[in-house]
KEFI-808914 format. One record per atom (N, C-alpha, C, O): z, y, x. Coordinates in Angstrom, 3 decimals, decimal comma, always signed. Each point is the difference from the previous one (the first is absolute). Last residue first. Layout:
<atoms>
       up    north     east
        Z        Y        X
...
</atoms>
This chain:
<atoms>
       up    north     east
  -13,683   -2,893  -16,599
   -0,495   +1,123   -0,710
   +0,123   -0,127   -1,782
   -0,401   +0,920   -0,713
   +3,228   -2,990   +5,058
   -0,988   -0,276   -0,825
   -0,286   +0,994   -0,636
   +0,950   +0,728   -0,289
   +1,606   -1,741   +5,190
   -0,021   +0,914   -1,559
   -1,239   -0,306   -0,719
   -1,052   +0,072   +0,635
   +4,282   -2,606   +3,727
   -1,512   -0,285   -0,818
   +0,139   +1,034   -1,116
   +0,792   -0,334   -0,882
   +2,034   -0,613   +5,885
   -0,066   +0,602   -1,294
   -1,526   -0,053   -0,728
   -1,060   +0,301   +0,550
   +3,919   -3,546   +3,659
   -1,322   +0,613   -0,721
   +0,334   +0,590   -1,210
   +0,527   -0,700   -0,865
   +2,268   +0,479   +5,549
   +0,212   -0,738   -0,956
   -1,353   +0,720   -1,092
   -0,239   +1,206   -0,057
   +2,007   -2,003   +5,582
   -0,855   +0,526   -1,056
   +0,179   -0,486   -1,293
   +0,120   -1,221   -0,110
   +2,157   +0,424   +4,503
   -1,152   -0,923   -0,167
   -0,876   +0,747   -1,101
   -1,173   -0,361   -0,096
   +4,287   +3,419   +3,417
   +0,227   -1,121   -0,853
   -1,227   -0,655   -0,233
   -0,993   +0,375   +0,624
   +2,198   +2,571   +3,732
   -0,826   -0,159   -1,075
   +0,470   -1,113   -0,892
   +0,255   -1,071   +0,551
   +1,270   +4,903   +3,808
   +0,355   -1,303   -0,685
   -0,642   -0,042   -1,571
   +0,232   +0,838   -0,871
   -0,424   +2,500   +5,968
   -0,255   -0,451   -1,587
   +0,034   -1,384   -0,156
   -0,510   -0,850   +0,730
   +2,149   +4,837   +3,503
   -0,024   -1,630   -0,401
   -0,217   +0,144   -1,656
   +0,779   +0,613   -0,731
   -1,274   +2,979   +5,301
   +0,055   -0,243   -1,686
   -0,207   -1,356   -0,156
   -0,961   -0,598   +0,483
   +3,201   +3,271   +3,992
   -1,232   -0,628   -0,453
   +0,377   -0,355   -1,396
   +1,150   -0,179   -0,400
   +2,116   +2,135   +3,225
   -1,369   +0,808   +0,306
   -1,204   -0,783   -0,463
   -1,116   +0,323   +0,408
   +5,555   -2,194   -0,728
   -0,269   +0,176   +1,214
   -1,286   +0,731   +0,184
   -0,729   -0,258   +0,957
   +0,979   -0,678   -5,776
   +1,039   -0,540   +0,986
   -0,606   +0,106   +1,098
   -1,206   -0,239   +0,056
   -0,029   +1,591   -5,593
   -0,122   +0,550   +1,631
   +0,849   -0,689   +0,799
   +1,126   +0,222   -0,446
   -2,982   -2,019   -4,252
   +1,133   +0,732   +0,576
   -0,480   +0,104   +1,273
   -0,727   -0,801   +0,587
   -0,799   -1,306   -5,705
   -0,498   +0,357   +1,300
   +1,309   +1,128   +0,623
   +0,670   +0,780   -0,677
   -2,679   -4,591   -3,377
   +1,228   +0,506   +0,443
   -0,295   +0,351   +1,428
   -0,402   -0,814   +0,831
   -2,216   -0,717   -5,906
   -0,029   +0,300   +1,442
   +1,493   +0,606   +0,267
   +0,752   +0,518   -0,825
   -3,784   -3,495   -3,193
   +1,038   +0,945   +0,292
   +0,089   +0,260   +1,385
   -0,510   -0,908   +0,657
   -3,698   +0,017   -4,111
   +0,656   -0,585   +1,212
   +1,302   +1,204   +0,221
   -0,037   +1,226   -0,104
   -4,016   -3,031   -3,763
   +0,967   +0,928   +0,286
   +1,009   -0,434   +1,227
   +0,616   -1,062   -0,085
   -5,571   +0,228   -2,366
   +0,751   -0,518   +0,412
   +0,967   +0,957   +0,795
   -0,447   +0,794   +0,828
   -2,437   +0,316   -5,314
   -0,177   -0,063   +1,721
   +1,016   -1,037   +0,267
   +0,576   -0,480   -0,976
   -2,221   +3,874   -3,325
   +0,007   -1,261   +0,390
   -0,348   -0,126   +1,529
   -0,922   +0,493   +0,650
   +1,339   +3,377   -3,240
   +0,947   -0,154   +0,803
   +0,059   -1,283   +0,447
   +0,860   -0,327   +0,818
   -4,283   +2,211   -3,427
   -0,163   +0,188   +1,295
   +1,080   -0,254   +0,628
   -0,126   +0,055   +1,223
   +0,403   -0,290   -5,881
   -0,855   -1,236   +0,723
   -0,334   +0,447   +1,356
   -0,377   -0,965   +0,666
   +4,921   +2,923   -2,763
   -1,580   +0,351   -0,129
   -0,805   -1,368   +0,667
   +0,451   -0,689   +0,914
   +5,111   +2,269   -2,972
   -0,940   -0,706   +0,976
   -1,428   +0,143   -0,363
   -0,330   +0,113   -1,180
   +4,970   +2,015   +0,081
   -1,298   +0,329   -0,472
   -1,125   -0,520   +0,788
   -0,921   +0,692   +0,433
   +5,344   -1,291   +2,013
   -0,268   +0,120   -1,297
   -1,227   +0,553   -0,473
   -0,649   +0,457   +0,942
   +3,971   -2,943   +3,263
   -1,282   +0,482   -0,506
   -0,082   +0,017   -1,496
   +0,283   -0,953   -0,726
   +3,541   +0,573   +4,739
   -0,114   -0,152   -1,145
   -1,493   +0,780   -0,516
   -0,124   +1,224   +0,012
   +2,321   -3,618   +4,440
   -0,834   +0,783   -0,092
   -0,056   -0,066   -1,898
   -0,332   -1,072   -0,506
   +4,012   +0,106   +5,061
   -0,514   -0,385   -1,262
   -1,074   +0,953   -0,229
   +0,015   +1,055   +0,633
   +3,467   -3,725   +3,424
   -0,790   +1,405   -0,452
   -0,710   -0,387   -1,152
   -0,275   -1,185   -0,189
   +4,934   -0,857   +3,080
   -1,155   +0,125   -0,627
   -0,870   +1,074   -0,542
   +0,516   +1,071   -0,318
   +4,076   -2,942   +2,547
   -1,060   -0,005   +0,713
   -1,658   -0,265   -0,842
   -0,911   -0,790   +0,245
   +5,608   +1,903   -2,170
   -0,894   -1,230   -0,176
   -0,972   -0,357   +1,021
   -0,729   -0,969   -0,210
   +3,053   +4,851   +0,669
   +1,149   -1,072   +0,106
   -0,511   -1,359   -0,318
   +0,394   -1,041   +0,527
   -3,091   +4,985   -0,588
   +0,385   -0,418   +1,274
   +0,898   -1,145   +0,118
   +0,031   -0,818   +0,919
   -3,752   +2,354   -4,467
   +1,630   -0,058   +0,038
   +0,303   -0,655   +1,180
   -0,205   -1,207   +0,127
   -4,083   +4,410   -2,346
   +0,464   -0,727   +0,872
   +1,596   -0,365   -0,126
   +0,845   +0,848   -0,285
   -5,871   +1,233   -1,988
   +1,345   -0,033   +0,238
   +0,565   -1,139   +0,816
   -0,631   -1,046   +0,146
   -4,234   +3,698   -2,615
   +0,578   -0,592   +1,304
   +1,387   +0,211   -0,008
   +0,389   +1,162   -0,113
   -4,375   -0,557   -3,795
   +1,284   +0,412   +0,606
   +0,543   -1,248   +1,116
   +0,119   -1,211   -0,186
   -4,888   +3,348   -3,103
   +0,714   -1,040   +0,699
   +1,241   +0,518   +0,600
   +0,068   +1,206   +0,240
   -2,997   +1,312   -3,133
   +0,021   -1,026   -0,413
   +0,787   -1,132   +0,549
   +0,439   -0,927   -0,680
   -1,034   +5,303   +2,318
   +0,331   +0,302   -1,450
   -0,145   -1,153   -0,779
   +0,236   +0,157   -1,198
   -3,113   -0,203   +5,752
   +1,371   +1,031   -0,416
   -0,017   +0,002   -1,497
   -1,002   +0,103   -0,709
   -2,427   -2,838   +2,917
   +1,075   -0,688   -0,741
   +1,488   +1,129   -0,202
   +1,083   -0,252   -0,530
   -5,500   +1,222   +2,810
   -0,570   -0,777   -1,140
   +1,354   -0,560   -0,807
   -0,096   -0,327   -1,183
   +0,511   +2,547   +5,438
   -0,177   +0,983   -1,042
   -0,451   -0,690   -1,269
   +0,189   +0,590   -1,064
   +3,159   -2,823   +4,573
   -1,215   +0,185   +0,046
   -0,484   +1,100   -1,165
   +0,822   +0,151   -0,903
   +3,943   +0,168   +3,093
   -0,852   -0,710   -0,887
   -1,179   +0,224   +0,004
   -0,363   +1,166   +0,160
   +5,482   -0,715   +2,235
   -1,341   +0,346   +0,013
   -0,633   -0,959   -0,839
   +0,352   -1,174   -0,113
   +5,494   +2,749   +1,356
   -1,428   -0,629   -0,475
   -1,200   +0,544   +0,139
   -0,084   +1,213   +0,193
   +5,316   -1,218   +1,843
   -1,114   +0,748   -0,308
   -0,906   -0,989   -0,524
   -0,094   -1,120   +0,502
   +4,366   -0,360   +1,048
   -0,189   +0,169   -1,296
   -1,169   +0,696   -0,378
   -0,320   -0,090   -1,185
   +2,134   -1,602   +5,466
   +0,947   +1,341   -0,253
   -0,308   +0,199   -1,836
   +0,727   +0,716   -0,689
   -3,399   -3,963   +3,186
   +1,508   -0,395   +0,045
   +1,275   +0,980   -0,649
   +1,120   -0,240   -0,449
   -6,314   +0,291   -1,411
   +0,560   -0,052   +1,375
   +1,525   -0,403   -0,073
   +0,687   -0,102   -1,016
   -4,867   -1,015   -2,036
   +1,211   +0,380   -0,173
   +0,559   +0,145   +1,329
   +0,167   -1,063   +0,599
   -5,347   +0,569   -3,075
   +1,161   -0,241   +1,150
   +1,116   +0,764   -0,424
   -0,048   +0,972   -0,754
   -5,090   -2,744   -1,510
   +1,196   +0,952   -0,161
   +1,086   -0,620   +1,163
   +0,153   -1,198   +0,237
   -5,075   +0,068   -0,592
   +0,429   +0,290   -1,397
   +0,971   +0,879   +0,072
   -0,156   +1,112   -0,504
   -3,916   -2,665   +4,258
   +1,424   +0,554   -0,324
   -0,005   +0,347   -1,576
   -0,896   +0,584   -0,610
   -2,734   -3,954   +2,560
   +0,344   +1,468   -0,035
   +1,403   +0,067   -0,643
   +0,487   -0,698   -0,890
   -4,669   -3,070   +3,099
   +1,382   +0,266   -0,436
   +0,189   +1,684   -0,212
   -0,642   +0,827   +0,646
   -4,340   -2,266   -1,241
   +0,973   -0,107   +1,112
   +1,358   +0,242   -0,589
   +0,158   +0,691   -1,007
   -4,363   -3,183   -1,799
   +0,476   +1,342   +0,486
   +1,032   +0,017   +1,187
   +0,462   -1,094   +0,325
   -2,686   -2,674   -2,912
   -0,965   +0,955   +0,507
   +0,526   +1,248   +0,504
   -0,765   +0,815   +0,516
   +4,022   -2,750   -3,846
   -1,093   -0,768   +0,403
   -1,069   +0,749   +0,572
   -0,413   +0,935   -0,685
   +5,179   +1,286   +0,759
   -0,862   -0,747   -1,086
   -1,109   -0,681   +0,586
   -0,269   +0,282   +1,168
   +5,494   +1,336   +0,566
   -1,428   -0,426   +0,475
   -0,819   -0,649   -1,330
   +0,267   -1,079   -0,528
   +4,741   +4,112   +1,764
   -0,874   -0,802   -0,558
   -1,517   +0,040   +0,585
   -0,593   +0,880   +0,623
   +6,404   +0,506   +0,173
   -1,515   +0,031   +0,497
   -0,695   -0,800   -0,928
   +0,650   -0,933   -0,472
   +4,683   +3,161   +1,208
   -0,973   -0,909   -0,669
   -1,371   +0,273   +0,108
   -0,365   +1,160   -0,188
   +5,383   -0,522   +3,083
   -0,985   +0,767   -0,681
   -0,795   -1,271   -0,769
   +0,216   -1,191   +0,225
   +4,397   +3,169   +3,049
   -0,720   -1,004   -0,899
   -0,915   +0,602   -0,750
   +0,071   +1,141   -0,457
   +2,686   -0,134   +5,396
   -0,448   +0,550   -1,071
   -0,843   -1,311   -0,998
   -0,648   -0,914   +0,511
   +5,281   +0,255   +2,306
   -1,398   -0,008   -0,237
   -0,402   +0,987   -0,930
   +0,680   +0,432   -0,931
   +4,042   -1,639   +2,292
   -0,653   +1,100   +1,077
   -1,778   -0,028   -0,316
   -0,737   +0,742   +0,649
   +3,801   -3,348   -3,435
   +0,306   +1,198   -0,256
   -0,655   +0,982   +1,230
   -0,169   +1,211   -0,143
   -0,036   -6,183   -1,240
   -1,403   +1,001   -0,003
   +0,626   +1,363   -0,035
   -0,730   +0,868   -0,477
   +2,565   -6,299   +1,699
   +0,307   +1,430   -0,430
   -1,217   +0,787   +0,163
   -0,780   -0,167   +0,938
   -0,449   -4,929   -1,392
   +0,901   +0,818   +0,612
   +0,395   +1,357   -0,620
   -0,448   +0,371   -1,084
   -3,106   -3,334   -0,641
   +1,142   -0,863   +0,654
   +1,345   +0,478   +0,728
   +1,022   -0,665   +0,166
   -4,097   +2,863   -4,577
   +0,055   -0,224   +1,654
   +1,056   -1,073   +0,230
   +1,000   -0,290   -0,655
   -3,913   +1,591   -3,959
   +1,166   -0,129   +0,431
   +0,079   -0,434   +1,593
   -0,616   -1,007   +0,351
   -2,099   +3,470   -4,745
   -0,261   -0,431   +1,307
   +1,426   -0,155   +0,529
   +0,806   +0,930   -0,035
   -3,615   -0,208   -5,089
   +1,132   +0,003   +0,822
   -0,113   -0,519   +1,396
   -0,808   -0,920   +0,124
   -1,836   +3,315   -4,852
   -0,039   -0,695   +1,158
   +1,322   -0,020   +0,737
   +0,714   +1,002   +0,028
   -2,347   +0,010   -5,123
   +0,674   +0,346   +0,717
   +0,072   -1,262   +1,227
   +0,325   -1,172   -0,192
   -3,464   +3,234   -4,126
   +0,378   -1,146   +0,860
   +0,987   +0,760   +0,829
   -0,080   +1,225   +0,081
   -2,899   +0,326   -5,094
   +1,043   +0,029   +1,298
   +0,304   -1,135   +0,749
   +0,013   -1,052   -0,639
   -4,283   +3,315   -2,938
   +1,057   -0,955   +0,239
   +0,825   +0,428   +1,342
   -0,372   +0,794   +0,865
   -4,011   +0,780   -2,129
   +1,286   +0,593   -0,739
   +1,159   -0,337   -0,025
   +0,940   +0,708   -0,361
   -5,341   -4,155   +0,725
   +0,216   +1,692   +0,506
   +0,962   +0,592   -0,988
   +0,098   -0,221   -1,207
   +0,800   -4,830   +1,989
   -1,006   +0,658   -0,559
   +0,226   +1,440   +0,454
   +1,049   +0,477   +0,432
   +0,517   -4,834   +2,385
   +0,282   +1,089   -0,837
   -0,921   +0,619   -0,564
   -0,968   +0,156   +0,743
   +2,539   -4,573   +2,807
   -0,952   +0,510   -0,851
   +0,406   +0,987   -1,041
   +0,872   -0,446   -0,746
   +1,556   -0,196   +5,634
   -0,205   -0,744   -1,230
   -1,490   +0,425   -0,711
   -0,786   +0,781   +0,536
   +5,570   -0,254   +3,642
   -1,565   -0,041   -0,474
   -0,207   -0,655   -1,279
   +0,768   -0,791   -0,549
   +3,345   +0,656   +3,239
   -0,128   +0,910   -1,205
   -1,563   +0,716   -0,439
   -0,307   +0,939   -0,736
   +2,820   -2,263   +5,849
   -0,260   -0,659   -1,119
   -0,386   +1,155   -1,118
   -0,108   +1,214   +0,174
   +0,865   -2,151   +5,650
   -0,408   +0,800   -1,212
   -0,407   -0,982   -1,148
   -0,704   -1,007   +0,078
   +3,541   +1,079   +4,981
   -0,667   -0,990   -1,140
   -0,167   +0,823   -1,375
   +0,937   +0,297   -0,741
   -0,082   +0,004   +6,755
   -0,288   +0,618   -1,234
   -0,513   -0,784   -1,021
   -1,028   -0,661   +0,148
   +3,680   +0,706   +5,051
   -0,998   -0,693   -0,994
   +0,138   +0,646   -1,409
   +1,098   +0,295   -0,470
   +0,256   +1,345   +6,084
   +0,308   -0,182   -1,498
   -1,038   -0,484   -0,947
   -1,100   +0,553   +0,004
</atoms>
């Protein structure tokens, strides 16, 4: 599956952005997630939503970010509110699933989010 992320941009601290990720095929069997990588840092988990709807969030974004998915549109979203300068990073969409006892991960190209203070 190919993933196309969009929605990044420049926003002031306290503002909001909504990221979108659209897959080239059906996502109903995939766990979907958003990860981010800031300059000089490792990629980290931001939020995930399992195929059954269970969500997980990094502590740093709890209460500010919300992940959602629309399987009919093969899409996953990340609503980001009360953005902080430390949220500045390239955000990557991820799709993962277990198949034949092996885990498969797929990544989008990333979309840059810059939060100014």
